[in-house]
N, C-alpha and C positions, 0 to 999 in steps of 0.2 A: 255274828249275824250275816255280814256281807263277805267275811273272809272265806266262807266255804262255797261261795258261788263261783261257777265257771265264768271264764272270760266272756263267752257269748251271752250269758245271762246278764252280766253287768252291762255289756254293750246295749242290749235290748232295754234294760232298765233305764239307762241314761238317755236313750232315744225317747222313751216315754216322758222322762223329766223335761227334756228339751222341748218336746212337743207340747207338754202342758204349759210351760212358760210361754211358748209362742202362741198358743191358743188364747191364753189370758191376755196377751198383747193385742190379739185380734179384737177382743172385746173392748179393750181400752182405747182402740182407735175411734171410739165415739167422740173423743176430743177433736181429732182431725176432721171427722164428719161434721161436727158442730161448727168448726172454723169455716168450712166450705159453705155453710148455710147462713153466715152472719148477715149477708145482704139479701138473703131470700126470705127470712122469717121476720125481719125488722123493717121499720120505715124511718124512724127517727134516730138521731144520734144517741139519745137517752136509751132507747131500746137496744141498740148495738152495744153500748157500754154495759148494759145489764147482761146480755148474753156472753160477752167476752169476760166479764168479771166471774160469771158462773163457771165457764170453761177454764178460766185461769187458775182456779183452785184445784184442778184435776190434771193439768197437762204434765206436771212433774211425775205423776204415777205412770203415765204412758211412757215417758222418756226413760224413767228408771227401769221399767220392765223391759224395754228394748235393750238397754245396756245389760241387764241381767241375762236376757236371751243370748246376746252376743258373747257374754262371758262364759255362759254354760257351754255354748258351742266351742269356744276356744279351748276350754278345759277338757271337755269330753271328746270332741272330734277336731283336734287341732289341724289335721290335714285339710279338712273342708275349710276351716277358717283361713288357713294360709293360701289355699287355692283360690277361693272366691275373693277374698280381700286383696290378695296379691295380684290376681289377674284381672278381675272385673272391677277395677278400682274406680273407674269413671262413674259407674252407676251408684256405687256406694258413696262416693264423694258428693254427688248430687243429692242423695237422700240425707246424708249428714248435714249438708249445707242447709237443706230445708228445715231440719230440726234446730240448727243454730239460729236461723232467722225466726223460728217460732219463739225460742227463748228470749231473743232480743226484743221481739214485738211485745211479748207480755210484760217485759221489764220497762220498756221505754215508751209504749204507746201513749200513756196518759201523763208522761212527764211534761211539766210546763216548759214551753219553748223548745220542744224537741226539734231537731234539725229537719227530719223528713216529713213530719206531719202524720196524723192519725191514719189517713187514707193509705199511705204507703205501707204502714205496719199492718193494716187490715189486709192489704194485698199479699204481704208476706205470709200472714196466717192462712190465707186461701191457698197459696202455693204449697205450703206444708200440708194442708188438709186435703187437697186434690192431687197435686203432683207427687208429693212424697208418698202418699198412700198408694197411688197407682203404680209407682216403681217398686214398692214393697210387694205388691201383688204380682208384678212381673217376675221378681226374683222367686217368689213362691212357685210360679209357673215353671221355672227352670228345674225345679225338683222333679218334674215330669218330662219335660222336653229336652233337658240337657243344656250344656254350656260349651263354648268353644275353647277348651283347654286340653293340654297334654302335660304330663309330668315326666321328668327325666329320672335317672337312677337315684338322684339325691332329692327327689320330690320337689324340685324346682319347677315352677309353673311357667308354661309358655302359652300366651293367649293368642288365638289365631283370628283375631278380628280387631281392626283399628279402633273401634268404638268402645272397646274394653268393658263389655257388659251391657251397654246401652242398646246394642243390636237385638237383645232379647225382646225388646218392646215391639219388634216387627214380626215376631212369631205369632200366628193367630191365636194359638192356645194361651200363650202368655198374655196377649192382649185381653183375652177373656178373663183371665185371672186378675189382671189389673183392674178391669171394670167391675169384676165381682167384688173386690175389696173396697173400691170407691163407693159403690152403691150400698154395700153393707155398712160402711162407716157413716154414710148419710142417714141410713135408717136408725142406727144406734144413736147418732148425734141428735136427731130429731126427737127420739124417745127420751134422751137425757134432758133436752130442753123442756119437754112436756113434764117430766118428772121433777125438775128442780126449780122451774120458774112459774110462779102463779100469776100469769098474765093472759087474759082471755084471747086477745088478738094474736099474740106470739104463738100460743098453744094451737090456735086454729090453723095458722100457717104451717106450724111444724107437723100437724096431723096430715095436711095435704102432702107434705114432703114424704112422710111415712108411706102414704098410699102409692104415690107415683114411683118412689125409689124402690118400694117393695115389688112393684110390677116389673120394673127394669131388672132388679136383682134376681128375681125368680126366673125370668127369661134367660139371663146370663148363666145362672146356676144350672138350668136345664141343659143348656148347650155344653157346659163343662161335663155334666154327667153323660151326655151323648158322646162326647169325645172319649170319656173313659171306656165306653162300650166299643167304640170303633177305631180309635187311634192306635198306632203301633207303640208299644211300650217296651221298656228295657227289662229283660228277663234273665235271671241268673240260673244257669243249669246247676241242679243240686249236687251232682257228683263231680263234674269237671270245673265248675266255676266260670265257664264260658258265658259271656254276656251276649245275647242275641236280641233281635227285635221280634216281638210277638204281638199279634193283633189282640186288642182287648185286655192287655196284661194287667192294667190297673184295676179294672173291674174284677178280674180274677183274684187280684190281691185282696180286694175287699171281701169277696165271697169266702176266701180262705180264713178270714178272721171275722166271724159274724158280729162281734161287738163293734168293729169298725164300720161295717155296713149299717148297723143300727144307728151309729153316731151320725153318719151323713144323711140319714133319713130323719132321725129324731131331732137333730139340731135345727134344720130349717123349719120343722114343724113347730118347735118352741118359739122360733123367731116370728113365724106366722101368727101364733097365738098371742104373742106380745103386741103385734100390730092390731089384732082384733080387740084386745083389751083397751088399747089406746084410742082406736078410731070408732069401733062399734059401740063399746060400752062407755067410752069417753072417761076412762079411768087414767090414772097417772103412773101406774106401776108396771106397765108393759115392759119396761127396760129390764125388770128382774126375771122375766121369762126369756127375753131375747139374749141376755147375757150368758146364762148357762147354755142356751142353744148355740151361741157362737162358739163357746169353748168346746162343746161336743163336736160341732162341725169341724173345727180346727184339728181336733184330735183324730177325726176320721180321715182328713186329708193328709195329715202327717203320717198316719199309719199306712195309707195307700202308697205313699212315696217311699218310705224307708222301712224295709222289712227283709226277711230272709229270701224273698223272691225277686227283689228289684234293688238297684242302687238308688240312693236318695239324691245323688248329684252326678247324673250321667255326663259322659264326654261325648259330644256330637262328633268330634274329630276321630277319636279312637275309643269306642265303647269299652274295650278291655281295660282302659285306665280310669273307668268310672269309679266314683267313691261310694262305698257301701258302709253300713254302720259297723262292719267288721274290719275293713281294711283302713278306715279313716280314724279309728278311735285311739285314745290314750292306752297306756299299758294297763295290765290287770291291777298292779299295785296302785297306780294313780286313780283308777276308777273305784277301787275299793275304799281308799281314803276319802275320795269325794263323796261316796255314797253315805258315809257316816256324817259328813258335813251336810248332805242333802236332807238329813233328818230335821234340819232347821227350816226347810221350805215351808212347812205349815205355819211356822212362826212368822215367816215373811208374808204369807197370805193373810194371817191374822193381823199383822201390822198394817197391810194395805186396807183391810176392812176397817180397822180402828181409825186410821188417818182419814178414810172416806167419811166415816160417821162423824168424826171430830170436825171436819170441814163443813159438813152439812149442818151440824147443830151449833157450832161455835162461831161461825162466820156469817155475815149478812149474805143472803142469797136472793133478795128481791129488792129492786128499787120500786118504791111505791108510786107507780104511774097509774093514775086513775083513768080507766078506759073511757069513761063517759065525759071527762073534762076536755075542753080544747087544749091544744099543746101549750098555749101561753099561760094556762091556768094550772099547769102541772108543777107548781112550786110549793115551797113550804108555806104553811099557814103563818101569817105574820105574828111574831111574838110581841107582847106588850112593849112599847117603847117608852122609856121614862119621859114624862112630861107630856105624853100624847093624851088628848082629851077623850078619844074614842077609838074603837077598832078601825073606823074609816081613816082616821088620822094616822094610826099606826101603819095602815096599808100604804098611805101616800108617802110616809117617811121611809117605809121599806122599799118602795119603788125607786127612791132616790139613792139607794145603796148601790155599790159597784155591781156590775153585771155578774161577776164571778160569785159574789155572795148570793145574788138572787137565783143563780143557777143551781144552788145546792139542792140535793134530793135527799129525802128522808129514807134511810135504809131500815128495813125491817128484818129481824131474824126469822129464818125459816126453820 
């Protein structure tokens, strides 16, 4: 099946596979977006715990997909992996540190007697949700604006800036891409909260977030599309392979592949429809329109960056050393063997869907907080106490119980 494919066809196939995994990761950043909203959509500690518990059942899917994305890049395009991770290591270290803090926070936030306290762990979750997402968007922006590297004859990387990748955040287009991903993750995170938590006040606050974040996101996306039309892009000459700067190159790339152009138009449209379903019709399933829309948009962006017309990781120092899907890939034999292994990708996607469904149906997803009751009355109904003469007496004896026992909340399966 794959043994008869040319090397260029295998390279293009694997760029699509990597793009698909990266686009799925973009959708799964709803976890990061939700973390950035913990103190926006909640008022009480019980509500924050509710949101964090709901997000906590999904964060491993996001992290696993990020690792899978990095692994696919390493296997299919090892020169990019070595160049980016070997040169821009400060930006990658900051991103990985934010994900480490995320894992630690979910593990230890509710541990009794934890050293740092819940508010510190909440702040760590916010750092991962806002800061880590922003830097990932900045790295995505470097696929279009380039990075400060050169390679020697042995493909050893030299980075020409002391900030080692963090300097990319000061490039205007990369800044837009960072904000683009932050606002998108907030939209998806708010949609996930509406979808998974049956709580009137939290849902109302999340719908406000969807509205304002969507407005900011569409403004940012419009500016990115305007840059595609006007900015100088890296163009590969078909016959000579010479890389030059050409105005509007990335829009030209999209026009050359109509499916990519359709993806970057259809993706935002589905995300908009998801917001309409959530906010106008006050339904809860808008996430399932915005999710495929995010994947489509991601595929369109990756297609604009990496194709036969442009390098996917340009060098700002020496454009002729830019990385393309053709000069940065593994050998034909490696890609062929990996292609057979990639037949298991649908199984991975099915596993993700299965785990998602299992988490939704088999784990508690709602703390029963009655909206109409005052906060002090949001406790368990008292159980009959042996020897108590009446329910009132049971209540009085229940009030004498330790505060930790009185603070228990009834969990309802969703």
